N, C-alpha and C positions, 0 to 999 in steps of 0.2 A: 660511909657511902655518900651521904649528903655533902660532906666536905669535898669529896672528889668530883661530884656533880657540879658543885659551885665553881670549882677550879676550871672545869671544861667551859662553862658559860662565860667566865671572866677572861679566859685566854684569848689572845689575838691569833685567830687561826690562820691568818695569812702570814704575818710577820714571824710567828713562832714556829711555823711549819717549815722545816729545812727543805723538804721536797718542793714545796710551792716556791720558796725563795730561790732555789736552784733553777726551777723552770722559768721564773720571771727574769733571772739574770741571763739565762741562755737566750730568751726571746729578745732581750735588750741588746745583747752582743751580736746576735744574728742580724738585727735591723741595722746596727752600726756598721757591721761588715758589709751588708748589702748596699748601704748608702755610700760608704767610703772605701770599700774593698776593691779588689782588682776587677778588671772588665771581664767577668766570667758569665757564661751563658749556660742555662740548663736545657738539655734536649732529651726527650723521652719518646717512645714509640708505643702506640696501641694498635699497630698494624695487624698483629697476630690475634687480636681479640675481634671476633666476628660480631661487632656491635650492630651491624645492619641485619643480623639474623635473629636477634633477640625479639621474642614475641611475648608480650605481657597480657595477651588476650585480646588486643585490639588489632592484631596483624603486625607485620614487620614495619619498622619506622621508615618513613620516606626520606628523612634526613637525620643525621647524627651530628651533634656539635658540642662544643665546649662552652661552658658558662663564661660570661665576661667577668672581669675583675681579677684575673690572674695576676701574679707578680710580673714585673717587667723582666726582660732578659730570659724568656722561656719560649721554647718551641715544642709543640706536641704533634707528632705525625700519626695520622689515622688513615686507614683505607676507606674508599668510598664505594658506592654501589656500582659505578662504572668500571671498577677495577683499577682506578687510579689512586692517587695519594693526595690527601689534604694535609696541609701544614698550618696549624694554628700558631701564629707567632705574635708574641707580645713584647714590645720594646718601648723605650722611652719615646716621646714624641719626636725628638730630633733624630734618634737612631732609625725610627720607622720611616721618616721622610727620606733618608738616605737609602734604606733597604728597598723601598717601593720604586726607586728610580734606578736601581742597579740593572744595567743593560744585560749583563750575563744571566742574571736571575730571570729577567723577562723573556729571554730566549726559550726557557724551558717551563715557565710557570705563568699563570695569570693571577693577577691580584684581585681578590674579592674583599673589599673593605667591610669591616663590621660596623654595626650601628653604634 
C-alpha cells in the first residue's frame, strides 16, 4: 500500500491523466477554431424564462442583465419588464461599430451601450 501511495504522489496528475489531457486539447482547438474559424455567431434566447419575476426575498428585480466579458460573436435575447425584448450583443470592436450604424437595425431598435 505504501508503494502505491508513493506512486500517486510522484505521478504527474495533469500530463498522465488522459481525461485532463483531452479537455486541454479540446479547449486549445476550440480557441484556435474561434480565432481562425468561419464567421459564425451564436444566438440564444432567455425570453421564456421569467427572470423579472424571480424574488430572492428582496422583491422582484428592477433590471436583469448579463455580465460583461462574454465571448465575441454572441447574442442573448431576454424579455424586459415593459414587455419588449432586450438583445445583449457582443462583437469584435470592428463588427460592433458596423452593427451600431446599421440603418435597418436602428429603425426597430435603440442602442444602449454598455460600460
